[in-house]
RODO-2510 file (C-alpha; in nm, 4 decimals, decimal comma):
residues 324
     n   res          X          Y          Z
     1     x    -0,0036     0,0159    -0,0138
     2     x     0,1547     0,3335    -0,1164
     3     x     0,1518     0,5867     0,1359
     4     x     0,0287     0,9460     0,0015
     5     x     0,2417     1,2252     0,2035
     6     x     0,0629     1,5351     0,1804
     7     x     0,2458     1,8574    -0,0224
     8     x     0,2483     2,1788     0,1203
     9     x     0,0521     2,4581    -0,0902
    10     x     0,2979     2,6968    -0,2527
    11     x     0,3713     3,0150    -0,1660
    12     x     0,1704     3,1259    -0,4951
    13     x    -0,1405     2,9211    -0,4111
    14     x    -0,1511     3,0268    -0,0455
    15     x    -0,1604     3,4096    -0,1586
    16     x    -0,4040     3,3302    -0,4196
    17     x    -0,6326     3,1650    -0,1533
    18     x    -0,5674     3,4833     0,0776
    19     x    -0,6896     3,7163    -0,2066
    20     x    -0,9808     3,4588    -0,2276
    21     x    -1,0759     3,4202     0,1505
    22     x    -1,0829     3,8389     0,1562
    23     x    -1,2783     3,8750    -0,1864
    24     x    -1,5409     3,6648     0,0203
    25     x    -1,5494     3,8392     0,3300
    26     x    -1,5988     4,1769     0,1425
    27     x    -1,8549     4,0465    -0,0954
    28     x    -2,0456     3,8941     0,1993
    29     x    -2,0973     4,2608     0,3742
    30     x    -2,0177     4,5274     0,0794
    31     x    -2,3084     4,6879    -0,1291
    32     x    -2,2903     4,6938    -0,5345
    33     x    -2,1343     4,9724    -0,6774
    34     x    -2,0839     5,1858    -0,3511
    35     x    -1,8452     5,2359    -0,0503
    36     x    -1,9539     5,0445     0,2694
    37     x    -1,9478     5,1735     0,6374
    38     x    -1,9170     4,9367     0,8955
    39     x    -1,9588     4,9696     1,2515
    40     x    -1,6032     5,0315     1,2619
    41     x    -1,5820     5,3732     1,1730
    42     x    -1,2347     5,3311     1,0820
    43     x    -1,3181     5,0361     0,8322
    44     x    -1,4662     5,0911     0,4635
    45     x    -1,5500     4,7867     0,1863
    46     x    -1,6400     4,9076    -0,1542
    47     x    -1,7613     4,6789    -0,4166
    48     x    -1,7778     4,7731    -0,8301
    49     x    -1,9375     4,5626    -1,0870
    50     x    -1,8725     4,7735    -1,3518
    51     x    -1,5654     5,0435    -1,4446
    52     x    -1,5870     5,3935    -1,2680
    53     x    -1,6010     5,7197    -1,3593
    54     x    -1,2979     5,9416    -1,2214
    55     x    -1,3606     6,0972    -0,9172
    56     x    -1,2191     6,2854    -0,6774
    57     x    -1,1352     6,1651    -0,3025
    58     x    -0,9844     6,2320    -0,0362
    59     x    -0,7719     5,9936     0,0822
    60     x    -0,6617     6,0000     0,4852
    61     x    -0,3379     5,8236     0,6204
    62     x    -0,4532     5,4404     0,5444
    63     x    -0,4131     5,1767     0,3852
    64     x    -0,6320     5,0168     0,1231
    65     x    -0,6316     4,6467     0,0299
    66     x    -0,7534     4,5022    -0,3595
    67     x    -0,8405     4,1202    -0,3141
    68     x    -1,0046     4,1435    -0,6853
    69     x    -0,9994     4,3433    -0,9812
    70     x    -0,7971     4,6892    -1,0339
    71     x    -0,8213     5,0808    -0,9906
    72     x    -0,6159     5,3416    -1,0685
    73     x    -0,5095     5,6681    -0,8869
    74     x    -0,3784     5,9695    -0,9697
    75     x    -0,1765     6,2219    -0,7528
    76     x    -0,0269     6,5289    -0,9875
    77     x     0,1426     6,3635    -1,2600
    78     x     0,2188     6,0281    -1,0517
    79     x    -0,0347     5,7407    -1,1079
    80     x    -0,0518     5,4500    -0,9083
    81     x    -0,2302     5,1025    -1,0934
    82     x    -0,3500     4,8943    -0,7794
    83     x    -0,4772     4,5232    -0,8553
    84     x    -0,5507     4,2102    -0,6486
    85     x    -0,3343     4,1310    -0,4143
    86     x    -0,1367     4,4853    -0,3641
    87     x    -0,2344     4,7819    -0,1227
    88     x    -0,2358     5,1365    -0,1843
    89     x    -0,0362     5,2840     0,2035
    90     x    -0,1454     5,6876     0,2317
    91     x     0,0592     5,8730     0,4914
    92     x    -0,0793     6,1869     0,4775
    93     x    -0,4460     6,3628     0,3711
    94     x    -0,3811     6,3506    -0,0254
    95     x    -0,6767     6,4378    -0,2299
    96     x    -0,6354     6,2331    -0,5657
    97     x    -0,8590     6,1184    -0,8445
    98     x    -0,9750     5,7610    -0,8439
    99     x    -1,0841     5,5409    -1,1196
   100     x    -1,2372     5,1783    -1,0884
   101     x    -1,1115     5,0070    -1,4611
   102     x    -1,1296     4,6744    -1,3694
   103     x    -1,4351     4,5168    -1,2706
   104     x    -1,7162     4,3199    -1,3981
   105     x    -2,0305     4,1141    -1,2763
   106     x    -1,9195     3,8112    -1,2565
   107     x    -1,5847     3,8988    -1,1368
   108     x    -1,6695     4,2561    -0,9175
   109     x    -1,3932     4,5112    -0,7917
   110     x    -1,3462     4,4323    -0,4233
   111     x    -1,1816     4,6439    -0,1997
   112     x    -1,0921     4,7058     0,1742
   113     x    -0,9688     5,0513     0,3193
   114     x    -0,8613     5,0884     0,6897
   115     x    -0,7489     5,4663     0,8202
   116     x    -0,4604     5,4161     1,0083
   117     x    -0,3731     5,6021     1,3723
   118     x    -0,0537     5,7494     1,3405
   119     x    -0,0537     5,8136     1,7253
   120     x    -0,0284     5,4472     1,7501
   121     x     0,1975     5,4204     1,5176
   122     x     0,4148     5,6229     1,6989
   123     x     0,3652     5,3966     2,0352
   124     x     0,4242     5,0594     1,8208
   125     x     0,7358     5,1917     1,7203
   126     x     0,8314     5,2409     2,0639
   127     x     0,7130     4,9373     2,2436
   128     x     0,8730     4,6936     1,9721
   129     x     1,1973     4,9157     1,9118
   130     x     1,0377     4,9906     1,5520
   131     x     1,3368     5,2456     1,4542
   132     x     1,2206     5,5712     1,2614
   133     x     1,4106     5,5732     0,9011
   134     x     1,7171     5,8281     0,8765
   135     x     1,6102     6,1525     0,7357
   136     x     1,6527     6,1419     0,3563
   137     x     1,5095     6,2534     0,0575
   138     x     1,1620     6,3547     0,0557
   139     x     0,9050     6,0909    -0,0795
   140     x     0,5453     6,1324    -0,1753
   141     x     0,2862     6,0376     0,0882
   142     x     0,1611     5,7619    -0,1072
   143     x     0,2772     5,4720    -0,2576
   144     x     0,2062     5,0895    -0,4095
   145     x     0,2975     4,7793    -0,2362
   146     x     0,2486     4,3930    -0,2288
   147     x     0,0235     4,2262     0,0523
   148     x     0,1724     3,9322     0,2513
   149     x    -0,0695     3,6139     0,3510
   150     x     0,0201     3,7695     0,7129
   151     x    -0,1192     4,1286     0,5911
   152     x    -0,4472     3,9699     0,3991
   153     x    -0,5359     3,7383     0,6936
   154     x    -0,5354     4,0093     0,9191
   155     x    -0,7457     4,2258     0,7092
   156     x    -0,9877     3,9035     0,6261
   157     x    -1,0160     3,8744     1,0115
   158     x    -1,1141     4,2093     1,0818
   159     x    -1,3619     4,1923     0,8204
   160     x    -1,5295     3,8652     0,9413
   161     x    -1,5241     3,9804     1,3250
   162     x    -1,7502     4,2311     1,2452
   163     x    -2,0233     3,9431     1,2234
   164     x    -1,9779     3,8962     1,6036
   165     x    -2,0853     4,2911     1,7981
   166     x    -2,0194     4,0734     2,1033
   167     x    -1,6463     4,0327     2,0332
   168     x    -1,6011     4,3324     1,8257
   169     x    -1,4919     4,5922     2,1100
   170     x    -1,2276     4,3616     2,2214
   171     x    -1,1062     4,1937     1,9371
   172     x    -1,0805     4,4382     1,6544
   173     x    -0,8728     4,6809     1,8329
   174     x    -0,6052     4,3408     1,8775
   175     x    -0,6380     4,2819     1,4878
   176     x    -0,5936     4,6598     1,3888
   177     x    -0,2890     4,6908     1,6320
   178     x    -0,1178     4,3763     1,4469
   179     x    -0,2177     4,5128     1,1086
   180     x    -0,0373     4,8827     1,1534
   181     x     0,2533     4,6997     1,3086
   182     x     0,2838     4,4554     0,9940
   183     x     0,2521     4,7729     0,7855
   184     x     0,4899     4,9821     0,9500
   185     x     0,7723     4,6699     0,9190
   186     x     0,6772     4,5956     0,5274
   187     x     0,8746     4,7433     0,2376
   188     x     0,6693     5,0395     0,2011
   189     x     0,6275     5,0988     0,6006
   190     x     0,9118     5,3740     0,6139
   191     x     0,6734     5,6498     0,4889
   192     x     0,4634     5,5837     0,7637
   193     x     0,6904     5,5642     1,0180
   194     x     0,8190     5,9218     0,9046
   195     x     0,4915     6,0757     0,9511
   196     x     0,4629     5,8986     1,3172
   197     x     0,8073     6,0368     1,4274
   198     x     0,7175     6,3433     1,6206
   199     x     0,9784     6,6378     1,5341
   200     x     1,0339     6,4550     1,1601
   201     x     1,0164     6,6985     0,9191
   202     x     0,7319     6,4665     0,7472
   203     x     0,5510     6,5099     1,1148
   204     x     0,5564     6,8537     1,0783
   205     x     0,4473     6,8885     0,7148
   206     x     0,1290     6,6913     0,8165
   207     x     0,0552     6,9318     1,0806
   208     x     0,0570     7,1803     0,8208
   209     x    -0,1648     6,9553     0,5714
   210     x    -0,3908     6,8615     0,8912
   211     x    -0,4462     7,2591     0,9266
   212     x    -0,5420     7,3469     0,5748
   213     x    -0,7805     7,0789     0,5062
   214     x    -0,9408     7,1850     0,8625
   215     x    -0,9861     7,5484     0,7405
   216     x    -0,9520     7,5119     0,3278
   217     x    -1,1927     7,8317     0,3082
   218     x    -0,9962     8,0392     0,4813
   219     x    -0,7524     8,2363     0,3206
   220     x    -0,3645     8,0838     0,3560
   221     x    -0,0275     8,2373     0,4255
   222     x     0,1966     8,0346     0,3288
   223     x     0,4894     8,2513     0,5231
   224     x     0,2785     8,2164     0,8324
   225     x     0,2608     7,8783     0,7713
   226     x     0,6268     7,7922     0,7557
   227     x     0,7006     8,0062     1,0633
   228     x     0,4271     7,7994     1,2490
   229     x     0,5929     7,4557     1,1695
   230     x     0,9370     7,5955     1,1876
   231     x     1,0703     7,5608     0,8796
   232     x     1,2200     7,7838     0,5976
   233     x     0,9491     7,8924     0,3287
   234     x     1,1897     7,6656     0,0665
   235     x     1,2469     7,3776     0,3013
   236     x     0,8574     7,3970     0,3776
   237     x     0,7795     7,4126    -0,0182
   238     x     1,0103     7,1343    -0,1162
   239     x     0,8640     6,8809     0,1498
   240     x     0,5275     6,9703     0,0896
   241     x     0,5200     6,9100    -0,2848
   242     x     0,7465     6,6126    -0,2595
   243     x     0,4757     6,4560    -0,0122
   244     x     0,1192     6,5609    -0,2177
   245     x     0,3100     6,6951    -0,5566
   246     x     0,1183     7,0183    -0,4895
   247     x     0,2018     7,3566    -0,3758
   248     x     0,0460     7,4568    -0,0464
   249     x    -0,2111     7,6794    -0,2375
   250     x    -0,2591     7,3882    -0,4793
   251     x    -0,3427     7,1495    -0,2013
   252     x    -0,6061     7,4312    -0,0828
   253     x    -0,7381     7,4630    -0,4346
   254     x    -0,8045     7,0946    -0,4880
   255     x    -0,9639     7,0708    -0,1480
   256     x    -1,1767     7,3408    -0,2174
   257     x    -1,3023     7,2693    -0,5961
   258     x    -1,3549     6,8930    -0,4581
   259     x    -1,5867     6,9823    -0,2026
   260     x    -1,7577     7,2384    -0,4459
   261     x    -1,8069     6,9438    -0,6640
   262     x    -1,9760     6,7115    -0,3542
   263     x    -2,1702     6,9952    -0,3211
   264     x    -2,3244     7,0355    -0,6599
   265     x    -2,3329     6,6433    -0,7006
   266     x    -2,4673     6,5048    -0,3930
   267     x    -2,6196     6,8785    -0,2442
   268     x    -2,8026     7,0569    -0,5418
   269     x    -2,6051     7,3535    -0,5151
   270     x    -2,5450     7,5887    -0,7813
   271     x    -2,2230     7,7001    -0,9234
   272     x    -2,2215     8,0662    -0,7612
   273     x    -2,3336     7,8892    -0,4104
   274     x    -2,0772     7,6013    -0,4074
   275     x    -1,7933     7,8804    -0,5074
   276     x    -1,9101     8,0914    -0,2377
   277     x    -1,9140     7,7978     0,0166
   278     x    -1,5840     7,6645     0,0054
   279     x    -1,4140     8,0312     0,0035
   280     x    -1,4150     8,1699    -0,3551
   281     x    -1,4796     8,5242    -0,4058
   282     x    -1,5187     8,5609    -0,7678
   283     x    -1,7140     8,2982    -0,9697
   284     x    -1,5642     8,3712    -1,2693
   285     x    -1,2096     8,2196    -1,0994
   286     x    -1,3688     7,9503    -0,9577
   287     x    -1,5260     7,8438    -1,2767
   288     x    -1,1339     7,9101    -1,4499
   289     x    -1,0042     7,7065    -1,2106
   290     x    -1,2819     7,4279    -1,1853
   291     x    -1,2576     7,3867    -1,5968
   292     x    -0,8678     7,3460    -1,5585
   293     x    -0,8877     7,0623    -1,2718
   294     x    -1,1933     6,8782    -1,3972
   295     x    -1,1910     6,9555    -1,7945
   296     x    -1,5193     7,1211    -1,8048
   297     x    -1,7083     7,3958    -1,6739
   298     x    -1,9390     7,3284    -1,3695
   299     x    -2,2601     7,2673    -1,4624
   300     x    -2,1498     7,0860    -1,7978
   301     x    -1,9078     6,8411    -1,5801
   302     x    -2,1914     6,7433    -1,3131
   303     x    -2,4254     6,6790    -1,6169
   304     x    -2,2182     6,4750    -1,7474
   305     x    -2,1219     6,3122    -1,4264
   306     x    -2,5057     6,2087    -1,3951
   307     x    -2,5208     6,0988    -1,7328
   308     x    -2,2287     5,7969    -1,7003
   309     x    -2,3679     5,5280    -1,4716
   310     x    -2,1475     5,3987    -1,1481
   311     x    -1,8909     5,6665    -1,0064
   312     x    -1,7011     5,7113    -0,6845
   313     x    -1,8593     5,9675    -0,5161
   314     x    -1,6238     6,2920    -0,4311
   315     x    -1,4553     6,2549    -0,0844
   316     x    -1,6378     6,5003     0,1595
   317     x    -1,4972     6,7357     0,4252
   318     x    -1,7980     6,6453     0,6298
   319     x    -1,6983     6,4221     0,9431
   320     x    -1,3430     6,3444     0,7912
   321     x    -1,4688     6,0418     0,6448
   322     x    -1,2283     5,8913     0,3730
   323     x    -1,3994     5,7611     0,0785
   324     x    -1,2229     5,5741    -0,1854
***
């Protein structure tokens, strides 16, 4: 009698199985063609059964893990294509253009977004002797990485524990800590460690970005902001642009136009009201800058969006909730 010795799965097979398990977990929770919130405010899931219209989204410090399908994210002149088994890591608040391009009814796009707590990241670095990266050339605050089986398994466990409300308050924080730890020690974790390190240049820029985001309707004096975070104007501009692919004023403008677009699309504001609501004093300037960013005047752009199938909603400035 011949004894059959079981063989271990290959690394590729285990990885494919981990992606499939995560896709199943997301599919059992997420609503079709929409972003879906969960009992955990920091966790969202996304499912699209068809390609989407490109829309502006506000990415907060977060990790987006794609289980199935693919999307494209544009930040300035840079493009990130994130497919199944990859993750998009964002270490600072960034307004970006997002489009799902690989999705169908039989194989929908499925992903999960977890907002990351930078204070917890800093504490984990201390508790686990995870060193902050040495000062180096400033890098963009968004990067693409390859998931690992342990990371995919952690994300899946977090989605699955949503089905057990009695366990959620105790178990979810433990899983989130492990996810954050695995991100910190990943090949792309240096960018997150830089932002979490108090006193670093990245951390100072993050403070400036947080102020602009919270006060984007107000006038912005870049000189005053640079002085507040104790940086020279040239250093501030250099690091701000390296992280965001924009100048501070361009960043503010993008926030304003993104919110104006949302107000018109979701809340049915007319262009003039939206312009003044987000801080513009001249409707003519608003229309000109809107057309430059979105490729069409406000009314024409909104009508075009409403006429084209599923879309990724614009990120709202309300409540600070990130939308993919």
